[in-house]
C-alpha positions, 0 to 999 in steps of 0.5 A: 631452555633450563640452566643445565641444558644451556651449560651443556649446550655451550660447547656446541654453540660454535658448531651451531653458529657455523651451520647458521653461517653456512646456511646464510651463505648458501641462500645468498649464493642461490639468490645471486645465481638466480638473480636476473640481473646477474644472469643477464650480465653473464650473457652479455659478457659471453656476447662481448667475448664472441664480438671480440673474437675470444670465444666461438659462437659454439662455445657461447651456446654451450656457456649460455645453456650452462648459465641458463641451467644454473639460473633455474631455482633448485628444489630443496629436499627437506 
């Protein structure tokens, strides 16, 4: 990178930093969403809610499907 391109690129540095930060946050959220421990914890919370009467069995089944569907790794289109 030459000195001229460095000087001309400086105004875009905050934008590049923001894009890098957003990508980092997206990857972290993806890891947490597909982490087996997190998925198991969410499913256990559903079981506890049914046991305490806060949630019906039908609602638990719908929530389980949603949690398990989100736990599937997404294919990235690049």
